[in-house]
Backbone as CSV, one residue per row, in Angstrom:
resi,resn,N_x,N_y,N_z,CA_x,CA_y,CA_z,C_x,C_y,C_z
1,MET,90.173,124.139,94.254,89.224,124.250,93.163,87.829,124.536,93.708
2,ASN,87.038,125.122,92.863,85.679,125.424,93.244,84.878,124.128,93.300
3,ALA,84.088,123.946,94.342,83.332,122.709,94.532,82.276,122.524,93.449
4,THR,81.700,123.618,92.999,80.666,123.527,91.969,81.251,123.026,90.649
5,ILE,82.398,123.558,90.275,83.047,123.132,89.042,83.446,121.666,89.134
6,LEU,83.963,121.264,90.281,84.344,119.878,90.482,83.136,118.950,90.382
7,PHE,82.032,119.347,90.992,80.811,118.541,90.957,80.275,118.430,89.525
8,LEU,80.202,119.559,88.813,79.677,119.543,87.441,80.563,118.740,86.507
9,SER,81.886,118.840,86.654,82.762,118.053,85.781,82.618,116.565,86.070
10,GLY,82.454,116.179,87.332,82.211,114.774,87.669,80.885,114.296,87.101
11,LEU,79.847,115.136,87.166,78.532,114.774,86.636,78.595,114.586,85.114
12,VAL,79.301,115.463,84.424,79.442,115.346,82.968,80.234,114.083,82.619
13,THR,81.270,113.780,83.374,82.081,112.589,83.108,81.247,111.318,83.279
14,VAL,80.501,111.242,84.360,79.659,110.062,84.597,78.596,109.948,83.509
15,SER,78.020,111.084,83.091,76.998,111.067,82.037,77.581,110.576,80.717
16,LEU,78.760,111.055,80.354,79.377,110.638,79.096,79.778,109.166,79.123
17,VAL,80.277,108.674,80.260,80.613,107.246,80.374,79.342,106.412,80.259
18,GLY,78.274,106.875,80.900,77.002,106.166,80.798,76.470,106.169,79.376
19,LEU,76.599,107.299,78.680,76.163,107.386,77.292,76.981,106.437,76.408
20,ALA,78.299,106.389,76.629,79.137,105.481,75.836,78.749,104.023,76.080
21,ALA,78.490,103.668,77.335,78.076,102.294,77.643,76.723,101.993,77.010
22,TYR,75.811,102.973,77.018,74.491,102.775,76.417,74.616,102.604,74.901
23,LEU,75.463,103.416,74.261,75.650,103.291,72.820,76.257,101.940,72.445
24,LYS,77.170,101.432,73.269,77.747,100.107,73.015,76.669,99.037,73.143
25,PHE,75.805,99.178,74.173,74.711,98.225,74.366,73.752,98.256,73.182
26,VAL,73.404,99.468,72.706,72.465,99.602,71.596,73.070,99.019,70.321
27,SER,74.366,99.202,70.100,74.986,98.664,68.884,75.017,97.143,68.897
28,GLN,75.067,96.520,70.081,75.083,95.065,70.163,73.668,94.489,70.168
29,ASN,72.700,95.202,70.749,71.302,94.748,70.841,70.416,95.806,70.193
30,VAL,70.324,95.787,68.884,69.669,96.859,68.141,68.186,96.949,68.473
31,LEU,67.474,95.835,68.447,66.029,95.874,68.669,65.700,96.311,70.090
32,LEU,66.323,95.677,71.061,66.062,96.034,72.452,66.513,97.458,72.744
33,GLY,67.650,97.871,72.185,68.133,99.238,72.377,67.206,100.265,71.751
34,SER,66.657,99.940,70.586,65.718,100.856,69.929,64.454,101.013,70.753
35,ILE,63.950,99.914,71.288,62.734,99.982,72.113,62.990,100.800,73.370
36,ILE,64.103,100.555,74.036,64.427,101.310,75.255,64.625,102.789,74.931
37,THR,65.287,103.080,73.824,65.499,104.473,73.425,64.168,105.159,73.140
38,PHE,63.291,104.482,72.417,61.988,105.066,72.101,61.197,105.353,73.370
39,ILE,61.171,104.386,74.278,60.417,104.587,75.530,61.019,105.732,76.339
40,GLY,62.332,105.780,76.430,62.978,106.857,77.181,62.714,108.224,76.576
41,VAL,62.872,108.326,75.260,62.622,109.608,74.592,61.156,110.004,74.722
42,PHE,60.250,109.045,74.590,58.822,109.320,74.722,58.493,109.851,76.112
43,LEU,59.034,109.197,77.148,58.762,109.647,78.520,59.328,111.036,78.783
44,VAL,60.536,111.283,78.310,61.151,112.598,78.529,60.359,113.684,77.818
45,PHE,60.037,113.460,76.537,59.345,114.500,75.790,57.888,114.665,76.204
46,SER,57.232,113.598,76.656,55.857,113.769,77.134,55.850,114.570,78.424
47,GLY,56.836,114.344,79.281,56.942,115.157,80.497,57.283,116.601,80.184
48,LEU,58.211,116.804,79.235,58.554,118.169,78.847,57.386,118.864,78.167
49,TRP,56.635,118.121,77.345,55.518,118.722,76.621,54.451,119.215,77.595
50,THR,54.128,118.413,78.620,53.112,118.864,79.568,53.601,120.085,80.340
51,GLN,54.879,120.112,80.675,55.405,121.278,81.386,55.385,122.513,80.497
52,LEU,55.812,122.372,79.232,55.806,123.510,78.319,54.390,123.969,78.005
53,LYS,53.478,123.021,77.856,52.093,123.370,77.566,51.494,124.159,78.734
54,ASP,51.746,123.721,79.960,51.247,124.442,81.131,51.905,125.804,81.259
55,LEU,53.174,125.889,80.879,53.901,127.148,81.002,53.371,128.198,80.040
56,PHE,53.073,127.797,78.800,52.662,128.749,77.791,51.156,128.809,77.560
57,SER,50.350,128.085,78.343,48.913,128.048,78.092,48.207,129.305,78.583
58,THR,48.761,130.029,79.525,48.088,131.207,80.057,48.296,132.378,79.125
59,LYS,47.214,132.934,78.671,47.290,134.102,77.811,46.988,135.331,78.642
60,GLU,47.398,136.467,78.152,47.206,137.697,78.899,45.724,137.926,79.153
61,GLY,45.383,138.146,80.405,44.009,138.403,80.771,43.143,137.165,80.885
62,MET,43.686,135.995,80.642,42.876,134.784,80.672,43.254,133.857,81.819
63,SER,44.045,134.309,82.762,44.532,133.399,83.789,43.514,133.163,84.905
64,ASN,42.558,134.055,85.098,41.617,133.923,86.203,40.220,133.564,85.732
65,ILE,40.104,132.833,84.647,38.785,132.463,84.145,38.258,131.301,84.962
66,THR,37.042,131.452,85.439,36.392,130.376,86.172,35.117,130.008,85.427
67,PRO,34.732,128.747,85.458,33.499,128.368,84.770,32.288,128.958,85.471
68,GLY,31.209,129.100,84.727,29.986,129.665,85.291,29.273,128.672,86.193
69,ASN,28.308,129.177,86.933,27.486,128.308,87.772,26.549,127.517,86.883
70,TYR,26.296,126.266,87.238,25.644,125.339,86.320,24.295,125.819,85.781
71,PRO,23.278,126.070,86.584,22.003,126.354,85.923,22.041,127.666,85.146
72,GLU,22.758,128.646,85.676,22.798,129.950,85.032,23.609,129.911,83.743
73,SER,24.727,129.212,83.747,25.592,129.181,82.572,24.968,128.402,81.426
74,GLU,24.035,127.518,81.711,23.392,126.740,80.658,22.155,127.434,80.099
75,THR,21.549,128.332,80.858,20.296,128.941,80.417,20.447,130.383,80.000
76,LYS,21.476,131.071,80.440,21.659,132.474,80.092,22.608,132.610,78.911
77,LEU,22.357,133.600,78.080,23.248,133.897,76.964,24.408,134.753,77.451
78,PRO,25.546,134.702,76.784,26.722,135.437,77.268,26.519,136.953,77.349
79,LEU,25.766,137.541,76.437,25.588,138.999,76.435,24.295,139.435,77.102
80,GLU,23.662,138.534,77.842,22.369,138.851,78.449,22.414,139.988,79.464
81,PRO,23.504,140.248,80.141,23.490,141.435,81.008,23.303,142.741,80.227
82,TRP,23.718,142.788,78.962,23.629,144.024,78.184,22.473,144.012,77.198
83,TYR,22.185,142.836,76.631,21.116,142.707,75.654,20.108,141.691,76.171
84,PRO,18.799,142.018,76.203,17.815,141.038,76.682,17.666,139.885,75.687
85,ALA,17.415,138.714,76.242,17.274,137.523,75.401,15.966,137.572,74.634
86,ASN,15.986,137.079,73.428,14.813,137.020,72.564,14.205,135.633,72.715
87,THR,13.426,135.425,73.785,12.882,134.091,74.041,11.428,134.048,73.630
88,PRO,10.949,133.011,73.059,11.697,131.844,72.607,12.522,132.194,71.364
89,PHE,13.648,131.540,71.223,14.530,131.815,70.099,13.847,131.387,68.795
90,HIS,14.025,132.175,67.789,13.462,131.843,66.484,14.402,132.354,65.404
91,LEU,14.426,131.682,64.297,15.246,132.127,63.172,14.560,133.310,62.508
92,SER,15.361,134.246,62.027,14.788,135.419,61.376,14.552,135.137,59.895
93,ASP,13.854,136.067,59.251,13.566,135.934,57.827,14.635,136.618,56.975
94,LEU,15.728,137.031,57.575,16.747,137.757,56.833,17.500,136.823,55.882
95,THR,17.989,137.410,54.816,18.845,136.693,53.876,20.119,137.512,53.706
96,TYR,21.052,137.001,52.942,22.277,137.752,52.704,21.982,139.071,51.981
97,ASP,20.914,139.088,51.188,20.559,140.303,50.460,19.931,141.368,51.353
98,THR,19.332,140.965,52.476,18.622,141.935,53.321,19.327,142.257,54.630
99,GLN,20.267,141.456,55.064,20.865,141.695,56.379,21.826,142.877,56.392
100,TRP,22.287,143.326,55.262,23.257,144.421,55.208,22.678,145.710,55.775
101,LYS,21.364,145.832,55.834,20.748,147.057,56.352,21.053,147.251,57.835
102,ASP,21.327,146.150,58.557,21.665,146.263,59.977,23.109,146.688,60.195
103,TYR,23.901,146.722,59.148,25.302,147.137,59.264,25.520,148.311,58.315
104,PRO,25.212,149.512,58.788,25.292,150.661,57.878,26.728,151.048,57.569
105,THR,26.947,151.445,56.350,28.217,152.037,55.950,27.896,153.331,55.221
106,TYR,28.729,154.310,55.425,28.489,155.629,54.869,29.650,156.019,53.973
107,PRO,29.396,156.863,52.974,30.499,157.311,52.118,31.469,158.185,52.908
108,ALA,32.653,158.370,52.371,33.705,159.099,53.071,33.322,160.546,53.344
109,ARG,32.561,161.171,52.492,32.224,162.579,52.688,31.008,162.774,53.590
110,SER,30.440,161.670,54.100,29.261,161.762,54.945,29.621,162.319,56.320
111,MET,28.676,163.004,56.951,28.887,163.522,58.300,28.654,162.440,59.347
112,LYS,28.106,161.319,58.945,27.907,160.198,59.868,29.200,159.396,59.942
113,THR,29.281,158.503,60.896,30.512,157.742,61.067,30.248,156.249,60.893
114,ASN,31.231,155.550,60.393,31.144,154.099,60.270,31.559,153.403,61.558
115,LEU,32.096,154.127,62.501,32.607,153.543,63.739,31.533,153.597,64.816
116,ILE,30.602,152.677,64.769,29.525,152.626,65.754,30.062,151.934,66.987
117,LYS,30.022,152.626,68.127,30.602,152.076,69.339,29.623,151.170,70.071
118,TYR,28.363,151.561,70.167,27.365,150.786,70.890,26.256,150.401,69.912
119,TRP,26.188,149.124,69.584,25.217,148.629,68.627,23.882,148.394,69.310
120,ASN,22.808,148.450,68.528,21.505,148.149,69.110,21.243,146.651,69.173
121,ASN,22.087,145.851,68.526,21.972,144.402,68.566,23.369,143.825,68.326
122,PRO,23.781,142.810,69.080,25.136,142.286,68.876,25.336,141.605,67.532
123,SER,24.265,141.136,66.913,24.410,140.533,65.581,24.209,141.626,64.548
124,ASN,25.181,142.469,64.391,25.085,143.729,63.664,25.109,143.586,62.148
125,GLY,24.327,142.681,61.612,24.250,142.551,60.164,25.373,141.764,59.538
126,LYS,26.154,141.078,60.339,27.265,140.289,59.805,27.113,138.824,60.181
127,CYS,25.906,138.323,60.262,25.680,136.939,60.685,25.904,135.973,59.534
128,SER,26.337,134.815,59.879,26.476,133.759,58.891,26.092,132.455,59.577
129,PRO,25.039,131.837,59.210,24.041,132.160,58.202,23.162,133.326,58.650
130,PRO,22.552,134.037,57.720,21.806,135.251,58.057,20.560,135.000,58.892
131,GLU,20.070,133.772,58.936,18.892,133.487,59.754,19.158,133.688,61.240
132,LEU,20.436,133.738,61.637,20.776,133.916,63.049,20.799,135.376,63.478
133,CYS,20.761,136.321,62.526,20.690,137.732,62.895,19.374,137.984,63.614
134,ASN,19.428,138.660,64.725,18.264,139.005,65.553,17.552,137.776,66.107
135,ALA,18.188,136.625,66.127,17.538,135.416,66.609,17.674,135.257,68.119
136,PHE,18.761,135.727,68.706,19.013,135.456,70.118,18.767,136.648,71.034
137,TYR,18.984,137.868,70.542,18.857,139.054,71.386,17.854,140.027,70.794
138,LYS,17.129,140.730,71.667,16.217,141.779,71.226,17.027,143.040,70.950
139,LYS,16.493,143.875,70.078,17.155,145.155,69.806,16.907,146.094,70.968
140,ILE,17.899,146.919,71.280,17.782,147.898,72.356,18.155,149.265,71.810
141,VAL,17.841,150.280,72.589,18.337,151.619,72.301,19.498,151.831,73.268
142,PRO,20.719,151.923,72.753,21.867,152.051,73.661,21.780,153.324,74.492
143,ASP,22.140,153.206,75.769,22.162,154.363,76.661,23.287,155.295,76.257
144,ASN,23.188,156.504,76.735,24.315,157.422,76.559,25.357,157.062,77.602
145,PHE,26.419,156.452,77.146,27.452,156.002,78.055,28.313,157.193,78.461
146,ILE,28.687,157.245,79.730,29.500,158.337,80.249,30.947,158.090,79.877
147,GLU,31.532,159.032,79.208,32.932,158.921,78.827,33.804,159.233,80.045
148,PRO,34.928,158.561,80.193,35.809,158.859,81.329,36.429,160.237,81.188
149,THR,36.676,160.865,82.313,37.296,162.189,82.291,38.811,162.032,82.345
150,ALA,39.484,162.951,81.719,40.946,162.908,81.697,41.493,163.256,83.074
151,PRO,42.618,162.668,83.469,43.222,163.022,84.751,43.786,164.443,84.700
152,ASP,43.951,165.018,85.862,44.524,166.364,85.935,45.925,166.358,85.344
153,TRP,46.249,167.433,84.669,47.562,167.541,84.062,48.624,167.613,85.154
154,GLY,49.654,166.787,85.019,50.746,166.796,85.987,50.491,165.944,87.208
155,SER,49.414,165.161,87.225,49.121,164.347,88.405,49.913,163.043,88.407
156,GLY,50.612,162.740,87.352,51.392,161.509,87.281,51.901,161.314,85.869
157,ILE,52.416,160.127,85.587,52.920,159.823,84.257,51.722,159.516,83.372
158,ARG,51.603,160.201,82.253,50.470,159.983,81.353,50.858,159.027,80.234
159,VAL,49.933,158.134,79.915,50.052,157.285,78.743,48.778,157.517,77.955
160,ASN,48.904,158.248,76.846,47.750,158.655,76.055,46.768,159.415,76.937
161,PHE,45.638,158.842,77.242,44.566,159.522,77.950,44.674,159.346,79.454
162,TYR,45.215,158.212,79.906,45.150,157.836,81.314,46.481,158.040,82.028
163,ASP,46.418,158.226,83.346,47.593,158.218,84.189,47.964,156.784,84.503
164,THR,49.267,156.494,84.615,49.671,155.143,84.970,50.080,155.060,86.431
165,CYS,50.836,156.040,86.894,51.230,156.039,88.303,51.653,157.460,88.677
166,ARG,51.747,157.695,89.954,52.207,158.988,90.430,53.685,158.967,90.643
167,LYS,54.320,159.999,90.261,55.764,160.105,90.459,56.002,160.928,91.715
168,ASN,56.734,160.376,92.674,56.997,161.091,93.945,58.311,161.820,93.886
């Protein structure tokens, strides 16, 4: 016989005999058996929960996040590399009736587009409460960003615009 099958069948037999003995003990000592069962189930599931939580906690692209350096992370705003800070911070005079001007929308037949890629301020007219619009960052004139160039045709496997790998 295969040693693995023999070992597994012996393990299952011992487990079932142990389970039967435990069930007999619990039926004779209900209170003590219930307490032991609760503690055992709690320990097993708390151990499984921490393992499952650690297993599924990493989201795509979020596995290498490190906290910021202390003085810089407490004093700098998250978008400060792109937008200068508006120091000292102050609440704006905008209201829900006036903030919509910072978020332009155009009719369908307009030659302008509603898809603004680079905003002049990250709080683009959709702040709640409206006093926070323009409170943290100064408005900028976005630079002309250089669009990436398409790879040469036939240089590899293409996925939409970009090459993924070269085929040898």
